[in-house]
VOLUM-42824 format. One record per residue (C-alpha): residue number from 0; residue in one letter; x, y, z. Coordinates in steps of 0.02 Angstrom, whole numbers, plus 50000, padded with zeros to 5 digits. Layout:
! VOLUM-42824
NODE, NUM, A, X, Y, Z;
...
END
This chain:
! VOLUM-42824
NODE, 0, M, 49499, 52335, 49685;
NODE, 1, E, 49518, 52504, 49603;
NODE, 2, L, 49631, 52624, 49673;
NODE, 3, V, 49658, 52795, 49629;
NODE, 4, V, 49775, 52909, 49747;
NODE, 5, E, 49756, 53094, 49747;
NODE, 6, E, 49882, 53208, 49807;
NODE, 7, L, 49787, 53370, 49896;
NODE, 8, D, 49919, 53426, 50001;
NODE, 9, K, 50125, 53372, 50046;
NODE, 10, L, 50052, 53269, 50173;
NODE, 11, K, 49871, 53228, 50143;
NODE, 12, R, 49820, 53124, 50004;
NODE, 13, K, 49645, 53072, 49974;
NODE, 14, L, 49617, 52868, 49912;
NODE, 15, Q, 49470, 52819, 49819;
NODE, 16, I, 49442, 52646, 49841;
NODE, 17, T, 49306, 52538, 49711;
NODE, 18, V, 49251, 52352, 49786;
NODE, 19, P, 49242, 52243, 49611;
NODE, 20, E, 49030, 52187, 49598;
NODE, 21, D, 49075, 52000, 49612;
NODE, 22, V, 49165, 52037, 49789;
NODE, 23, V, 49001, 52161, 49844;
NODE, 24, S, 48877, 52037, 49774;
NODE, 25, E, 48964, 51884, 49878;
NODE, 26, K, 48956, 51969, 50039;
NODE, 27, V, 48783, 52032, 50024;
NODE, 28, D, 48746, 51844, 49982;
NODE, 29, K, 48828, 51784, 50129;
NODE, 30, A, 48749, 51898, 50260;
NODE, 31, Y, 48580, 51861, 50180;
NODE, 32, K, 48616, 51682, 50196;
NODE, 33, E, 48673, 51713, 50380;
NODE, 34, L, 48513, 51820, 50409;
NODE, 35, N, 48407, 51682, 50344;
NODE, 36, R, 48477, 51563, 50478;
NODE, 37, Q, 48422, 51669, 50627;
NODE, 38, I, 48240, 51750, 50552;
NODE, 39, K, 48083, 51674, 50589;
NODE, 40, M, 47951, 51710, 50453;
NODE, 41, P, 47767, 51646, 50467;
NODE, 42, G, 47758, 51504, 50317;
NODE, 43, F, 47916, 51475, 50304;
NODE, 44, R, 48049, 51337, 50402;
NODE, 45, P, 48202, 51422, 50467;
NODE, 46, G, 48345, 51433, 50329;
NODE, 47, K, 48217, 51407, 50200;
NODE, 48, I, 48164, 51590, 50159;
NODE, 49, P, 48154, 51629, 49989;
NODE, 50, Q, 48318, 51760, 49967;
NODE, 51, N, 48193, 51885, 49844;
NODE, 52, I, 48067, 51882, 49987;
NODE, 53, L, 48200, 51904, 50126;
NODE, 54, E, 48282, 52050, 50035;
NODE, 55, K, 48100, 52120, 50013;
NODE, 56, Q, 48087, 52119, 50206;
NODE, 57, V, 48256, 52156, 50267;
NODE, 58, P, 48341, 52291, 50150;
NODE, 59, I, 48509, 52290, 50092;
NODE, 60, H, 48554, 52465, 50200;
NODE, 61, S, 48521, 52359, 50340;
NODE, 62, F, 48690, 52269, 50321;
NODE, 63, T, 48783, 52451, 50380;
NODE, 64, E, 48901, 52355, 50480;
NODE, 65, M, 48979, 52238, 50343;
NODE, 66, F, 49022, 52384, 50218;
NODE, 67, Q, 49094, 52460, 50364;
NODE, 68, E, 49210, 52299, 50393;
NODE, 69, M, 49199, 52284, 50217;
NODE, 70, M, 49274, 52476, 50190;
NODE, 71, Q, 49403, 52461, 50327;
NODE, 72, E, 49460, 52297, 50243;
NODE, 73, Y, 49494, 52383, 50071;
NODE, 74, Y, 49564, 52520, 50163;
NODE, 75, D, 49700, 52418, 50229;
NODE, 76, K, 49713, 52346, 50063;
NODE, 77, A, 49743, 52500, 49986;
NODE, 78, L, 49872, 52541, 50111;
NODE, 79, K, 49962, 52397, 50099;
NODE, 80, E, 49989, 52435, 49898;
NODE, 81, T, 50026, 52605, 49940;
NODE, 82, G, 50155, 52613, 50074;
NODE, 83, L, 50094, 52740, 50151;
NODE, 84, T, 50096, 52774, 50323;
NODE, 85, P, 49954, 52846, 50404;
NODE, 86, A, 49952, 52990, 50535;
NODE, 87, G, 49808, 52964, 50662;
NODE, 88, Q, 49602, 52925, 50616;
NODE, 89, P, 49551, 52944, 50427;
NODE, 90, E, 49424, 53021, 50366;
NODE, 91, I, 49299, 52899, 50287;
NODE, 92, E, 49175, 52975, 50155;
NODE, 93, N, 49018, 52848, 50136;
NODE, 94, T, 48889, 52943, 50058;
NODE, 95, E, 48866, 52789, 49942;
NODE, 96, L, 48824, 52703, 50107;
NODE, 97, E, 48668, 52802, 50053;
NODE, 98, N, 48649, 52710, 49850;
NODE, 99, L, 48698, 52532, 49902;
NODE, 100, K, 48656, 52392, 49772;
NODE, 101, K, 48702, 52209, 49766;
NODE, 102, N, 48759, 52203, 49598;
NODE, 103, A, 48862, 52331, 49564;
NODE, 104, P, 49044, 52404, 49640;
NODE, 105, F, 49053, 52463, 49787;
NODE, 106, K, 49148, 52653, 49806;
NODE, 107, F, 49209, 52748, 49958;
NODE, 108, S, 49354, 52873, 49977;
NODE, 109, V, 49461, 52898, 50127;
NODE, 110, V, 49569, 53066, 50176;
NODE, 111, L, 49705, 53039, 50283;
NODE, 112, D, 49881, 53136, 50330;
NODE, 113, V, 50035, 53040, 50297;
NODE, 114, K, 50179, 53046, 50398;
NODE, 115, P, 50352, 53087, 50288;
NODE, 116, T, 50475, 52960, 50263;
NODE, 117, L, 50627, 53010, 50367;
NODE, 118, K, 50801, 52936, 50359;
NODE, 119, I, 50881, 52961, 50521;
NODE, 120, D, 51090, 52970, 50531;
NODE, 121, N, 51193, 52998, 50667;
NODE, 122, Y, 51106, 52937, 50806;
NODE, 123, K, 51222, 52797, 50879;
NODE, 124, G, 51382, 52841, 50962;
NODE, 125, L, 51354, 53029, 51031;
NODE, 126, K, 51446, 53104, 51145;
NODE, 127, H, 51386, 53163, 51318;
NODE, 128, K, 51464, 53207, 51483;
NODE, 129, K, 51366, 53104, 51630;
NODE, 130, L, 51411, 53136, 51801;
NODE, 131, E, 51469, 53029, 51925;
NODE, 132, A, 51335, 52948, 52036;
NODE, 133, R, 51425, 53007, 52193;
NODE, 134, V, 51335, 52991, 52375;
NODE, 135, T, 51421, 53036, 52513;
NODE, 136, E, 51395, 53007, 52694;
NODE, 137, D, 51296, 53170, 52733;
NODE, 138, E, 51175, 53102, 52605;
NODE, 139, V, 51177, 52927, 52687;
NODE, 140, E, 51167, 52997, 52850;
NODE, 141, S, 51006, 53121, 52799;
NODE, 142, A, 50926, 52968, 52713;
NODE, 143, V, 50942, 52852, 52863;
NODE, 144, Q, 50877, 53007, 52983;
NODE, 145, S, 50725, 53023, 52867;
NODE, 146, I, 50708, 52830, 52885;
NODE, 147, L, 50714, 52826, 53066;
NODE, 148, T, 50588, 52970, 53098;
NODE, 149, P, 50419, 52846, 53102;
NODE, 150, H, 50532, 52765, 53231;
NODE, 151, G, 50540, 52906, 53337;
NODE, 152, A, 50463, 53018, 53453;
NODE, 153, V, 50401, 53231, 53449;
NODE, 154, E, 50408, 53306, 53613;
NODE, 155, H, 50415, 53476, 53687;
NODE, 156, Y, 50571, 53561, 53708;
NODE, 157, E, 50637, 53585, 53875;
NODE, 158, D, 50694, 53775, 53829;
NODE, 159, D, 50557, 53893, 53827;
NODE, 160, D, 50677, 54016, 53742;
NODE, 161, H, 50707, 53889, 53605;
NODE, 162, E, 50733, 53999, 53409;
NODE, 163, I, 50619, 53885, 53273;
NODE, 164, V, 50756, 53780, 53170;
NODE, 165, T, 50751, 53656, 53015;
NODE, 166, G, 50661, 53503, 53070;
NODE, 167, D, 50570, 53560, 53223;
NODE, 168, F, 50351, 53531, 53214;
NODE, 169, L, 50247, 53703, 53251;
NODE, 170, L, 50057, 53707, 53301;
NODE, 171, L, 50008, 53910, 53250;
NODE, 172, D, 49859, 54015, 53188;
NODE, 173, F, 49867, 54119, 53027;
NODE, 174, E, 49787, 54226, 52935;
NODE, 175, G, 49830, 54274, 52744;
NODE, 176, F, 49759, 54448, 52661;
NODE, 177, L, 49780, 54488, 52488;
NODE, 178, D, 49787, 54687, 52450;
NODE, 179, G, 49708, 54702, 52623;
NODE, 180, E, 49554, 54598, 52602;
NODE, 181, P, 49556, 54427, 52707;
NODE, 182, L, 49631, 54280, 52565;
NODE, 183, E, 49481, 54147, 52519;
NODE, 184, K, 49539, 53974, 52615;
NODE, 185, G, 49699, 54071, 52674;
NODE, 186, S, 49679, 54053, 52858;
NODE, 187, A, 49687, 53920, 52990;
NODE, 188, K, 49684, 53881, 53163;
NODE, 189, D, 49811, 53757, 53251;
NODE, 190, Y, 49874, 53706, 53088;
NODE, 191, K, 50019, 53583, 53119;
NODE, 192, V, 50185, 53597, 52998;
NODE, 193, R, 50343, 53542, 53000;
NODE, 194, I, 50485, 53663, 52963;
NODE, 195, G, 50589, 53603, 52784;
NODE, 196, E, 50440, 53457, 52714;
NODE, 197, K, 50421, 53598, 52597;
NODE, 198, K, 50215, 53584, 52609;
NODE, 199, M, 50184, 53763, 52632;
NODE, 200, I, 50180, 53912, 52480;
NODE, 201, T, 50357, 53927, 52451;
NODE, 202, G, 50454, 54040, 52565;
NODE, 203, F, 50340, 54038, 52707;
NODE, 204, E, 50417, 53889, 52818;
NODE, 205, E, 50592, 53980, 52783;
NODE, 206, Q, 50523, 54140, 52880;
NODE, 207, L, 50463, 54049, 53049;
NODE, 208, I, 50637, 53990, 53084;
NODE, 209, G, 50715, 54099, 53220;
NODE, 210, H, 50541, 54159, 53274;
NODE, 211, K, 50508, 54078, 53475;
NODE, 212, V, 50347, 54014, 53539;
NODE, 213, G, 50209, 54154, 53557;
NODE, 214, E, 50273, 54275, 53429;
NODE, 215, E, 50150, 54360, 53337;
NODE, 216, F, 50218, 54424, 53166;
NODE, 217, D, 50187, 54448, 52987;
NODE, 218, I, 50235, 54334, 52838;
NODE, 219, K, 50269, 54389, 52658;
NODE, 220, V, 50258, 54272, 52518;
NODE, 221, I, 50213, 54247, 52327;
NODE, 222, L, 50051, 54188, 52310;
NODE, 223, P, 50066, 54028, 52171;
NODE, 224, S, 49980, 54008, 52002;
NODE, 225, N, 49862, 53875, 52088;
NODE, 226, W, 49825, 53946, 52245;
NODE, 227, D, 49634, 53915, 52315;
NODE, 228, N, 49637, 53770, 52202;
NODE, 229, K, 49626, 53883, 52037;
NODE, 230, V, 49743, 53864, 51919;
NODE, 231, R, 49745, 54063, 51853;
NODE, 232, R, 49886, 54047, 51755;
NODE, 233, V, 49951, 53914, 51621;
NODE, 234, S, 50103, 53850, 51672;
NODE, 235, M, 50178, 53827, 51508;
NODE, 236, P, 50214, 54021, 51435;
NODE, 237, I, 50178, 54086, 51259;
NODE, 238, P, 50318, 54041, 51178;
NODE, 239, G, 50409, 54209, 51119;
NODE, 240, S, 50318, 54310, 51237;
NODE, 241, D, 50424, 54423, 51349;
NODE, 242, S, 50266, 54474, 51468;
NODE, 243, E, 50258, 54395, 51648;
NODE, 244, E, 50119, 54367, 51747;
NODE, 245, E, 50081, 54483, 51887;
NODE, 246, Q, 50124, 54415, 52039;
NODE, 247, D, 50007, 54421, 52198;
NODE, 248, Q, 50096, 54460, 52350;
NODE, 249, A, 50010, 54380, 52504;
NODE, 250, I, 50040, 54455, 52677;
NODE, 251, F, 49993, 54313, 52824;
NODE, 252, K, 49982, 54353, 53004;
NODE, 253, V, 50073, 54222, 53113;
NODE, 254, N, 50046, 54149, 53304;
NODE, 255, I, 50153, 54004, 53348;
NODE, 256, K, 50076, 53897, 53487;
NODE, 257, E, 50202, 53784, 53515;
NODE, 258, V, 50368, 53712, 53462;
NODE, 259, R, 50404, 53513, 53447;
NODE, 260, Q, 50559, 53420, 53415;
NODE, 261, Q, 50591, 53241, 53315;
NODE, 262, I, 50675, 53128, 53446;
NODE, 263, L, 50764, 53011, 53335;
NODE, 264, P, 50819, 52819, 53402;
NODE, 265, E, 51004, 52749, 53362;
NODE, 266, L, 50992, 52635, 53228;
NODE, 267, D, 51016, 52472, 53301;
NODE, 268, A, 51010, 52285, 53236;
NODE, 269, E, 50801, 52282, 53296;
NODE, 270, I, 50773, 52436, 53185;
NODE, 271, A, 50866, 52357, 53027;
NODE, 272, E, 50757, 52198, 53040;
NODE, 273, K, 50606, 52319, 53033;
NODE, 274, E, 50655, 52392, 52883;
NODE, 275, G, 50718, 52208, 52799;
NODE, 276, F, 50894, 52210, 52823;
NODE, 277, A, 50979, 52075, 52924;
NODE, 278, S, 51099, 52196, 52982;
NODE, 279, V, 51165, 52392, 53015;
NODE, 280, D, 51285, 52397, 52904;
NODE, 281, A, 51177, 52314, 52760;
NODE, 282, F, 51034, 52429, 52817;
NODE, 283, R, 51163, 52581, 52778;
NODE, 284, L, 51215, 52501, 52623;
NODE, 285, G, 51045, 52471, 52554;
NODE, 286, V, 51018, 52651, 52571;
NODE, 287, K, 51187, 52700, 52493;
NODE, 288, T, 51149, 52613, 52332;
NODE, 289, E, 50950, 52665, 52326;
NODE, 290, L, 51003, 52852, 52315;
NODE, 291, Q, 51160, 52802, 52214;
NODE, 292, A, 51017, 52718, 52080;
NODE, 293, Q, 50908, 52896, 52105;
NODE, 294, K, 51055, 52979, 52050;
NODE, 295, E, 51109, 52893, 51909;
NODE, 296, Q, 50927, 52875, 51842;
NODE, 297, K, 50893, 53078, 51857;
NODE, 298, E, 51051, 53076, 51768;
NODE, 299, E, 50999, 52970, 51628;
NODE, 300, L, 50842, 53077, 51619;
NODE, 301, R, 50922, 53222, 51594;
NODE, 302, I, 51029, 53165, 51428;
NODE, 303, K, 50905, 53074, 51365;
NODE, 304, E, 50813, 53237, 51362;
NODE, 305, D, 50953, 53334, 51286;
NODE, 306, I, 50977, 53181, 51154;
NODE, 307, F, 50790, 53235, 51089;
NODE, 308, N, 50786, 53383, 51112;
NODE, 309, Q, 50973, 53380, 50990;
NODE, 310, L, 50878, 53248, 50872;
NODE, 311, V, 50734, 53384, 50837;
NODE, 312, K, 50860, 53512, 50823;
NODE, 313, D, 50958, 53431, 50674;
NODE, 314, T, 50811, 53356, 50588;
NODE, 315, E, 50726, 53446, 50455;
NODE, 316, V, 50532, 53370, 50466;
NODE, 317, D, 50365, 53443, 50437;
NODE, 318, P, 50229, 53336, 50562;
NODE, 319, P, 50063, 53311, 50509;
NODE, 320, E, 49945, 53422, 50566;
NODE, 321, T, 49841, 53281, 50629;
NODE, 322, L, 49972, 53221, 50745;
NODE, 323, V, 50012, 53382, 50800;
NODE, 324, K, 49824, 53398, 50862;
NODE, 325, R, 49826, 53233, 50947;
NODE, 326, E, 49982, 53296, 51053;
NODE, 327, I, 49881, 53455, 51115;
NODE, 328, K, 49742, 53348, 51140;
NODE, 329, F, 49838, 53225, 51268;
NODE, 330, M, 49929, 53387, 51335;
NODE, 331, I, 49746, 53442, 51399;
NODE, 332, E, 49673, 53274, 51449;
NODE, 333, G, 49843, 53255, 51551;
NODE, 334, M, 49807, 53425, 51633;
NODE, 335, K, 49616, 53387, 51649;
NODE, 336, Y, 49661, 53226, 51757;
NODE, 337, Q, 49793, 53318, 51858;
NODE, 338, I, 49659, 53434, 51910;
NODE, 339, E, 49553, 53289, 51928;
NODE, 340, Q, 49674, 53207, 52039;
NODE, 341, S, 49682, 53358, 52139;
NODE, 342, G, 49517, 53346, 52210;
NODE, 343, M, 49452, 53507, 52149;
NODE, 344, K, 49328, 53525, 52003;
NODE, 345, L, 49387, 53592, 51826;
NODE, 346, E, 49253, 53721, 51821;
NODE, 347, D, 49351, 53786, 51981;
NODE, 348, S, 49510, 53774, 51922;
NODE, 349, G, 49525, 53915, 51804;
NODE, 350, F, 49575, 53780, 51677;
NODE, 351, E, 49545, 53847, 51491;
NODE, 352, P, 49555, 53711, 51361;
NODE, 353, E, 49548, 53842, 51213;
NODE, 354, Q, 49690, 53950, 51296;
NODE, 355, A, 49804, 53794, 51337;
NODE, 356, E, 49783, 53726, 51153;
NODE, 357, K, 49835, 53894, 51075;
NODE, 358, E, 49990, 53926, 51208;
NODE, 359, W, 50035, 53728, 51221;
NODE, 360, R, 50037, 53694, 51011;
NODE, 361, E, 50217, 53744, 51011;
NODE, 362, K, 50271, 53618, 51115;
NODE, 363, A, 50167, 53485, 51039;
NODE, 364, L, 50246, 53519, 50881;
NODE, 365, F, 50433, 53501, 50944;
NODE, 366, N, 50349, 53335, 51041;
NODE, 367, T, 50286, 53285, 50894;
NODE, 368, K, 50440, 53295, 50772;
NODE, 369, G, 50524, 53202, 50922;
NODE, 370, Y, 50399, 53053, 50918;
NODE, 371, M, 50421, 53050, 50727;
NODE, 372, I, 50622, 53058, 50721;
NODE, 373, L, 50624, 52908, 50855;
NODE, 374, E, 50497, 52796, 50780;
NODE, 375, A, 50596, 52820, 50608;
NODE, 376, I, 50750, 52762, 50730;
NODE, 377, A, 50640, 52635, 50785;
NODE, 378, G, 50603, 52575, 50599;
NODE, 379, Q, 50767, 52563, 50544;
NODE, 380, E, 50830, 52467, 50696;
NODE, 381, N, 50673, 52357, 50689;
NODE, 382, I, 50628, 52402, 50874;
NODE, 383, H, 50436, 52355, 50891;
NODE, 384, V, 50304, 52362, 51041;
NODE, 385, T, 50261, 52187, 51092;
NODE, 386, Q, 50099, 52133, 51182;
NODE, 387, T, 50228, 52118, 51345;
NODE, 388, D, 50262, 52300, 51320;
NODE, 389, L, 50097, 52357, 51345;
NODE, 390, D, 50052, 52221, 51466;
NODE, 391, E, 50162, 52321, 51562;
NODE, 392, E, 50095, 52487, 51536;
NODE, 393, Y, 49924, 52407, 51563;
NODE, 394, K, 49982, 52375, 51745;
NODE, 395, K, 50062, 52519, 51764;
NODE, 396, L, 49944, 52630, 51739;
NODE, 397, A, 49812, 52521, 51841;
NODE, 398, E, 49925, 52557, 51985;
NODE, 399, Q, 49922, 52737, 51987;
NODE, 400, T, 49730, 52744, 51952;
NODE, 401, K, 49699, 52613, 52072;
NODE, 402, Q, 49596, 52516, 51942;
NODE, 403, K, 49600, 52353, 51903;
NODE, 404, T, 49727, 52283, 51770;
NODE, 405, E, 49583, 52224, 51658;
NODE, 406, D, 49480, 52385, 51682;
NODE, 407, V, 49622, 52467, 51580;
NODE, 408, K, 49657, 52372, 51475;
NODE, 409, R, 49479, 52355, 51390;
NODE, 410, G, 49452, 52534, 51404;
NODE, 411, M, 49627, 52567, 51307;
NODE, 412, M, 49584, 52427, 51199;
NODE, 413, A, 49408, 52522, 51143;
NODE, 414, N, 49474, 52675, 51116;
NODE, 415, A, 49587, 52655, 50963;
NODE, 416, E, 49661, 52846, 50991;
NODE, 417, S, 49717, 52803, 51162;
NODE, 418, L, 49800, 52636, 51122;
NODE, 419, S, 49892, 52740, 50948;
NODE, 420, Q, 49961, 52869, 51068;
NODE, 421, T, 50008, 52725, 51222;
NODE, 422, S, 50106, 52619, 51097;
NODE, 423, S, 50184, 52761, 51035;
NODE, 424, K, 50268, 52820, 51184;
NODE, 425, I, 50300, 52650, 51238;
NODE, 426, L, 50391, 52642, 51056;
NODE, 427, G, 50488, 52810, 51096;
NODE, 428, Q, 50544, 52737, 51277;
NODE, 429, K, 50603, 52590, 51174;
NODE, 430, T, 50687, 52708, 51052;
NODE, 431, M, 50770, 52811, 51177;
NODE, 432, N, 50850, 52663, 51301;
NODE, 433, F, 50935, 52592, 51115;
NODE, 434, I, 51013, 52777, 51074;
NODE, 435, F, 51056, 52784, 51250;
NODE, 436, S, 51159, 52632, 51247;
NODE, 437, H, 51237, 52668, 51100;
NODE, 438, C, 51321, 52836, 51185;
NODE, 439, E, 51504, 52883, 51238;
NODE, 440, F, 51509, 52949, 51393;
NODE, 441, D, 51647, 53044, 51457;
NODE, 442, Y, 51621, 53052, 51661;
NODE, 443, V, 51651, 53182, 51738;
NODE, 444, K, 51632, 53241, 51941;
NODE, 445, A, 51482, 53325, 52005;
NODE, 446, L, 51558, 53504, 52093;
NODE, 447, E, 51596, 53475, 52280;
NODE, 448, P, 51483, 53610, 52382;
NODE, 449, K, 51614, 53762, 52429;
NODE, 450, E, 51638, 53810, 52608;
NODE, 451, N, 51592, 53968, 52648;
NODE, 452, T, 51757, 54061, 52684;
NODE, 453, P, 51789, 54213, 52789;
NODE, 454, P, 51824, 54362, 52668;
NODE, 455, S, 52009, 54426, 52683;
NODE, 456, S, 52036, 54578, 52775;
END
């Protein structure tokens, strides 16, 4: 193999590869022999067609797939010989496919972005403050009450003069207006809501508290960016932009028709058993353990985010454009998937990929730097993605998308770019787990909530 490496840019190379004549001839002859066994031609027995006749009937250009495989084979050899690490999919210049000859060398060129060589230091023994995952009795009791809810009943208040409080179930009518005009999909009759579940627009439920059955009043709230199934504002702001989007304030005319309360049963052994515990004490301990695990996980994620941000800040790295564009693409595809999962059509969502590509570039650049740093650390620590890792990811994606694991795996294997992105994500997670496990933590207690004290006179 002849190989010439041309530096087109700091992180872009052109590989000019020549496959020797004897290799080309051997592969072409082998292809014709295989074809000879398969093809039928009048006057000749199977496999006995003279090759010169076969070559006239089936020109060498018919073996495009074989030459593509040859290009992949020698491209891989070139990467091994040069030690270059490609960033993303290469661009193959295969104009020679139009002038193929059996007894001649085969030339082709590959243009690719390459990853810079990184040597990362100071990622072990990082010092971080870590909040102790303390669970209070009030938190346990609140969680227990939530679990007891399906075992309880909903009843009307005996007091007709009851003022609405958090936890109450309401039946209400409301009409929404924006700038005096009726708000599309902003009205409802006999709408059911439970105060505190945060299922309505931010600020709506809070303004229902203190009112009574039969009351009619107005509620003023700021409409969210995705109101009426339209992502009218991309949630990620343009870096460096000081301007703020104008907020839409809507007025809802509300009529409360019914208020009911949740009656919860006492926690007993029967309920504990239904929830999978041997006793009431075991039930409470299980609830507390789960809350503790959730807090620990949340704190771990916070610290890992800090580590990621610090690594990017402390490391000088210039990502190849190919990787930045790939990250933007996956961010956009992720947003499209979220929109589809919400039940709305992309064309009705207001999401503009072209605008998002501009607004998300800085974030994509930041993320790509971080991924490259983690990949470098993985190389230094001999961390790899195993088949078991991939199988676990296929299973997780199948559960999330409600597909069969085999279908997810098949789709991933058919998309090299998607498989590469998934592998990169797994490698980053494993590397971050490694860094986290080597951190030095200074455990601190969470601040206790301050009690309300009357002002001194």
